[in-house]
N, C-alpha and C positions, 0 to 999 in steps of 0.2 A: 528582412530576416537577419538574424545574427549570424555572422560568419565566425566559425571556430577554426583556428589554425593549429598547427602542431604543438605550439607552446601554450595553448590556452589552459589555464587552471592547473591544479595539481591533483585533481580528483577529490571525491568525497571522503570525509572522515569515516573510517571503518573500525568497528570494535574488534578487539583481539579475537582472531579466529581459533585460538587454541584453548578452548574451555570445555571440551568434552560434551558438547551439545547443550550445556546449560547457558542461561543468560549471564553475561558478565555481571559481577556483583553490583556495580554502580547503577545498572539499569533498574534494579529492584527498588531504588530510591527515587526513580523518575516516574512521571506519568505522561502518557501519550494519548493524543486524540485518536490516532489510528495505529493499529498493528497490521502490517501487510506481510503476508506469508508468500515468499517467492520473489526473487530479484531478477526475473526475466522481463520480457517486454511488458506484460500486463502489470506486474507489480511495480516496475520502475516508472512507467508512465503515470500511474495513479499516485505514486509517492511524490513525483515531481509536481504534478498538478495540485495536489492537496497542500503541499508545503509552500510552493511558490505563489500560487494564485489565491489560496484561501488562508494561508498563514497557519496551517495545522502542524502540530508536532507529530511526526511520523517515525515509527520504528519499523524498518524494513529488515526482514530476516531471511536467511536461506540456509538449508542444510548442507549445501555445497560450500567449498572454500573460496568462491568467487561470485561476482555479480555477472549478469548477462544471460543467465539461463543457458539454453542450448545454443544461443548465438555467441557464446563466449569465444574469443579468439586471443591468441598470444604468440609471442616469438618462441620458436623451438630452440634447441641447443645450437643450431646452426644459424640462428638469426633470421629464419624464415617465418613469416606470419601464417599461422594455420588455424583452422577452426577445429576445436577439440571434439565437437560432436557432429562432424560432417558439414558439408557445404551449406551455407546460408546465403541465398541470392535475393537481394531486395528488389521487389518489383510491385508496382501498384498502379491502379487507375485513379486513386484518390488524391487529388491535389491537397486537401486539408491534412491528410496523414503525412504525405511527403513534406509539406510545408512545416508541420509540427516538428518532425524529426530533424529538419534542416536547422532548427535552432541549436542543435547540439553537435552537428558535424558538417563538414564540407563533403562533397561527393566525388567519386570517380565514375564517369559513365562506363557502363558495362552491360553488354547484351549477351546473355547466357546462351551457349550453344552446346549441344550434347550429341555425341555419336554413339552408335550401338555396334558392337561386334557381332555380325551376322554373316554366316556362310563365308567366313574368312575375310570379310570386308568390313571397313568402318564406314557406316552410312548414317545420314541424319535421322534423328528422332526428335520430335514427331515426324512421322512419315510425310515426305514431300515429293516433288517431282524428281529430284535427284536420287532419292532413296529408291523409287520404283525403277528409274532408268538404269541405275548401277546394278541393282540386284538382278534384273532381268535382261540386261544388255540391250536396252531399248533407247530410243531417242524421241520420246513422246513430248508434245507440247501440253499446255494446261488442259485443253479439251481432251486430248488423248489420255492423260492421266486420269481425269474424271471418268471417262468411259471405261478405262481399264479397271479402276477400283469398283465401279458399278457392276462390271461383269464378274468380279470376284466376290462381291458382297452376297451374303445369304440372308434374305429377309427374315426377320424375327417378329412373329405376330405380337407378342407382349414382351417388352424389354424389362427384365427383372434383375439380371446379374451382370457382372462385369464382362463375362464371356459374351452375353447377348449384345452388349454395346459394340464390342470390337468386331465380332463376326458379322454383325449387321451392317457395319460401315466398310470394312476392308476384306472380309472373307476369312476363311479358316486358315489358309496357308500363311498369310501375314500375321494372323493372330498367333499361330504356333511359333513363328520365327521371332516375333518381338515381344509378345505379351504373356503367353501362358507360363513359360519357364520363369521369367522375371517375377511375375506375380506370385507364383507358387513359392519361390524363394523368399520374397519380401514378406508375405503374409502367412506362410505355412498352410495355405489353403488354395484349392483350385479356384480360378476365376469364376467358375460356375456357382461357387458357394458364397461369393462376395457381392455386396450391394453394387448396383450399377454405377454409383458415384465414384468408385475407385478408378476405373479407366475412362470415365467420362471427362476427367480432368485433362486428358491428353488429346489434343485435336489431330485431325488429319488434313493435310494441305495438298493442293494440286499445283501450287506455284513453287518457286525456289526459296521461299522464306524458311531459313534454317534456324531462326531464333526459337529457343525453347518457350519463351513467353512473348506475348504480344502486347503487354501493358504499356501505357503511355509513359510511365516513369520506370526506368531500369537503371540501377546504379548500385555502387557499393560505398560504404562509409570510407572516406579517403584514408583515415588512419586506423580503421578497424572498428568493429562493433564494441569492443570493450572500452575504447576511448570515448565512443559516443555515450555509452552508459555512464561512464565516469562523469562526463560533462552534465548529463541529465540529472544525476544524483548529487551534484556538488552544491548543496544548499544547507545552511545552518540548522534548518528545521528537520533535516533528515538524519537519523542515526541508523547505521547499518551494522548488523551482527551476523557474521558468517559462521559456518559449521554449527548452526544453532537449530535445535529441534523445536518445532512449534508447540508440542504438548508441554514442554518444560516452560517455555516463555509465557504461554497462556496462563499458567499458574503463578508465575513469579513476577511478571511485569504488569503494572496497572495500565489499562487501556480502555477507551470507551467503545470503540467499534473495530470491526475486523474485516479485512479483505483477504480472501483465501484463493490462491492460484494453484494449489496443489491438487492431487487426485481427490475428487469429491467423495469417492467411496471410502477413502482413508479417513477423511474428516469425520465421517459417521461410523467409524470403526467397522466397516465392511458389514453393516447390518443386514444387507440383502445378498451378500456375496461380493466377490471381487469383480470389477469390470475388466474385461479382457483387453490387453494391449500387446502390441508387438514391440520388441526392443531391437537394439543394434549393438554390435561390437565393432570397434574401430581399430585398425592397425595403421599406425602412422610411421612413415619412414622417409628418410632423405636419401636421394640418389646422387651420385657424383657426376651429374651431367646437367647441362643448362635447361633442357626441356625433355619431357618424357612422352607426352602425347599432344596431338594437335589442338585440342580444346580442353576446357576446364574439367569436363566430366565425360567419361566413356562408360556406357552401360554394357553389362555382360548378361544377356538374357538366358544363355544356355544353362540348363540345370546341372551340367557336369562341371561347371565353374562355381566354386563356393561363394565368391563375393558377387554382389550385385553391381557395383560400380567402383571406379577409381577416380578420385578427384586430384587435380594438380592445381595448387592454390595460386601460383604466380599468374595464371591466366585471369583469376578473379581480382587479385590485389594489385597487379601491375608492378610488383616488386622486381627489381633487377638483382640477380644473384647467380653465381657460378653453379650452384647446386639447385635442386628443386625438391619440394616437399609433396608427398603423396599421402592419401588416405584410402585404404581399402575398407569397404563396408560389408559386414556380414550380418544379415538379419538373424534374430534370435527370439525364442519364446521367453527367455529369462533376462532380467536386467531392468534398468530404468525404463519407465513407460514412455514410449515415443508416439506410437500411432494407435488410436482407438480402432478396434476391429469392427468394420462396418457390416454387421449382420443384424437382422430384425430382432433376434432375441436379446442382443446386447443393447440395442436402442430401447427396448422395453425395460430392461434392467435399469438403464440410466434414468428413465422417466420416474422410476420409484425414488431414486436419489434426488432427482430434480424437485420432486414434490416436497421432500424433506428440506432441501435448500431454500425453496421459496417460502417455507413456513418458519425459517430460523431467523429470529429478529436480530438486527444490528450486525449481520454477517452478509457479505456480498461475495458471490462466487464468479470468477472471471478467468478467462484463458482456456487454453486447450484442455488441460487436465481437469479443471474444475467444471467444465461444461461438456466434456467428453465429445469433442468435435475436432476434426483436423482443420486447423486454421493456418493460413499463411501468416507471416509476420505482420504484414500490413493490416490483416483482418483482426489480429489480436490488438494492435495499436488502436484501430478503429473501435473495437469493442470496449477497450479501456477508456478512451475519450468519451464514448457515449455514456458509460456509467458515470464518469466524472461530471458530465453535463447534468445528469439527473441529480447527483449529489449536490452540485453547486447551486442548481436551481432551487432545491429544497432548502438550502441555507441562505438563499438570497444572494447568490454569487454573481459574478460579472455576467454581462449580457452575452459576451462571446462564449463563455462556458455554457450558459443555459441553452444557447442555440447549437450546441454540439460542434462548435468550431466551423459551422457552415459559412460564416462570414469570412473566414481566413482566406479562402480561395479568391474572393473578390478584393481583399485588401492587399494581397501580395501577388506578384506575377509568378505563377508556378513554373512557367517555362524557363525562368532564369536559373532554376535549380541545376541544370546541366551545363550552364555556360561557364 
């Protein structure tokens, strides 16, 4: 695999971002094989693959003034590396996905740990043996914790909602302490109104494993996500236009085919109505002390606390600095779309848009917003690579592409990623 160090490359050529949403004039004289809307993971991966592997001319646009989508990071005024849109922790069980991204970055090993402020204590979340023992003043072993949780659990005949999932696993008391308030703040809905998938993502453990994720690969891009995106997009066949509106470009710039990673309902002019999303507000600040909290993220489940969590980035980045940068997160009903709201009626509405998308020629919809699903970063990369495999196979592309990068895990030793 290619090793990328701090001095590698100077980043991709980017069209002037100050053109009021219109395509820069010279783009109107060009012709592109592909127009890709959205410079996050889905759009960037497909731009890189189409340009580098198939030699296609790609125009990649984004309405924001930067590449990287929600994973965008940058140095703040104090020189601290922060994530503008909240913490992004890379984790995956997919060796091909990890191996692909390793072409564009070296990695810093990082296992994410989260504490929750409950009853005046900071305790591990997901719930584990230490959580139970600290909250209840006990000294249980694994078998004891298992028996304790079983005694608290309230059997649910048919699991339908997020409340059912948690109450059925750990009982109502722990549900109230850890999940109900946090979920109500995050989603603006009671867990009883949300699909079971929301809380099913968070496991319960009886041992001392305090890692938030259990994936095989857990790491952070050594020099940040933005540097990784710059390396990925640094190719002469890729042109990037920022602060650029898709509707304007679609009319002004000649292109053969389109990949759309934005909101699918927006593409179809909200024909069936708007798909519901939750948004976030972020308050970034720097404090004049070396450390603020013992782990990267602390959750605040109580409903009388407005924010849901505080992130301290130095835990994630490994940066050494006399000050430390924090981000407070406040869920919101208004703002940029972040999380599809998992309710049956919303899934039914999306299926109407999906039918339109499937019947639209020469347009491919990929990513969180375009497929109305909550994907982790590795899942978006995998979805993009899978689409590229199909496109490459249709065009007689390379064997590796046609096989969806399945051969990559055998050709490279994935375990070397974290050495």
